[in-house]
Every structure is written in C-alpha cells, then in structure tokens.
VEXDREN-2710 file (C-alpha; in Angstrom, 1 decimal):
% VEXDREN-2710
k/r/px/py/pz
1/MET/-62.0/35.7/-54.0
2/VAL/-64.4/39.7/-53.4
3/VAL/-62.0/42.4/-52.2
4/VAL/-64.8/44.6/-51.3
5/PRO/-63.5/48.2/-49.6
6/TRP/-63.9/49.1/-46.7
7/PRO/-64.3/51.9/-44.5
8/VAL/-61.0/52.3/-41.9
9/TRP/-63.9/53.7/-38.6
10/ALA/-65.3/49.9/-39.4
11/GLN/-62.1/48.3/-39.3
12/PHE/-61.2/50.1/-36.9
13/ALA/-64.5/49.0/-35.1
14/LEU/-64.1/45.6/-35.6
15/ALA/-60.6/45.2/-34.7
16/GLN/-62.0/46.9/-31.6
17/LEU/-64.6/44.6/-30.8
18/THR/-62.2/41.6/-31.8
19/GLU/-59.7/42.8/-29.1
20/TRP/-62.6/43.3/-26.8
21/THR/-64.0/39.7/-27.2
22/MET/-61.2/37.1/-28.4
23/LYS/-58.4/36.0/-26.6
24/VAL/-56.1/35.9/-29.6
25/PRO/-57.9/39.2/-31.8
26/LEU/-59.1/38.4/-35.7
27/VAL/-57.5/42.6/-36.4
28/ALA/-55.7/43.7/-34.2
29/LYS/-55.6/48.0/-34.4
30/ALA/-52.0/48.1/-35.2
31/GLN/-52.7/46.4/-37.7
32/VAL/-55.3/48.6/-38.9
33/ARG/-52.9/51.5/-38.0
34/MET/-50.6/49.6/-40.6
35/LEU/-53.4/49.4/-43.1
36/ALA/-54.3/52.8/-43.0
37/GLU/-50.8/55.0/-42.7
38/GLY/-49.9/53.2/-46.3
39/VAL/-47.3/50.6/-44.6
40/THR/-47.5/47.8/-47.1
41/ASP/-44.2/46.7/-47.8
42/ALA/-41.7/45.0/-46.0
43/ALA/-38.9/47.2/-45.2
44/PRO/-35.3/45.6/-46.9
45/PRO/-32.8/43.7/-45.8
46/ALA/-31.1/44.8/-42.6
47/ALA/-27.6/44.7/-42.9
48/SER/-25.8/41.8/-41.0
49/VAL/-25.8/43.1/-37.0
50/PRO/-22.4/43.1/-34.6
51/ASP/-21.3/39.4/-33.1
52/ASP/-21.9/40.8/-29.7
53/LEU/-25.8/41.2/-30.7
54/ARG/-26.5/37.9/-32.1
55/PRO/-28.4/35.1/-30.5
56/ARG/-26.6/32.6/-28.7
57/ARG/-29.2/29.6/-28.4
58/LYS/-30.9/29.3/-31.2
59/PHE/-34.5/27.3/-32.3
60/THR/-35.8/24.0/-34.0
61/ALA/-38.4/24.3/-36.4
62/GLU/-39.6/21.5/-33.8
63/GLN/-39.2/23.5/-31.0
64/ILE/-41.6/26.2/-33.0
65/ARG/-43.9/23.9/-34.6
66/GLU/-44.7/23.0/-30.6
67/SER/-45.3/25.5/-29.4
68/LEU/-47.8/27.3/-32.8
69/PRO/-51.5/26.7/-31.6
70/GLU/-53.5/24.1/-32.6
71/ALA/-54.3/24.8/-37.3
72/GLY/-57.5/25.4/-37.6
73/GLY/-59.7/29.0/-37.1
74/PHE/-61.2/30.9/-35.4
75/GLY/-64.6/29.7/-33.4
76/TRP/-66.2/29.8/-30.0
77/LYS/-63.3/28.5/-27.8
78/ASP/-61.5/31.7/-28.9
79/LEU/-63.3/34.1/-27.3
80/ARG/-63.0/35.5/-24.0
81/VAL/-65.6/33.8/-22.1
82/SER/-65.6/30.7/-23.3
83/ARG/-63.5/28.1/-20.4
END
C-alpha cells in the first residue's frame, strides 16, 4: 500500500464531487473536516446509561446483515444518474 499526502482542499473537492454524483458518497465533507481537525482517535468509553434510556428493542446480527447493501466495490450503479 502506498500512502500519498494530499492537500485538504483537494480532499474537500473530491468529497463535494462524490456527494453531488453518488447515492452513497465515497468520502463525505464531514469526514474530511474531522480529519483536517485532527479527530483521529476514538473517544474513551462512556459510562453506562440509565435504565430509562437503554434500548428496549434489540437487533440481532442477522437483522442487521439483512439491512446492509450487497458487499462489493463502488460501480456505475452507485451514481445518481444510474437507474
């Protein structure tokens, strides 16, 4: 894998282009903004939430898998102009 430094303005331009043209963008402007601000580490674990705020309905791994799109790379079908 080769990592090439890329200016932030070019990343914003790519994000804007993909948000305009793709149903699910390859990269979003919010993602670029977070990286530009240095948000790269996960937040520390939070304390347990009170019982009245805990979810009452649990999802199974199977339900979640059924809701995900098909695995694979981006293609023409991901563009807004495709039917």
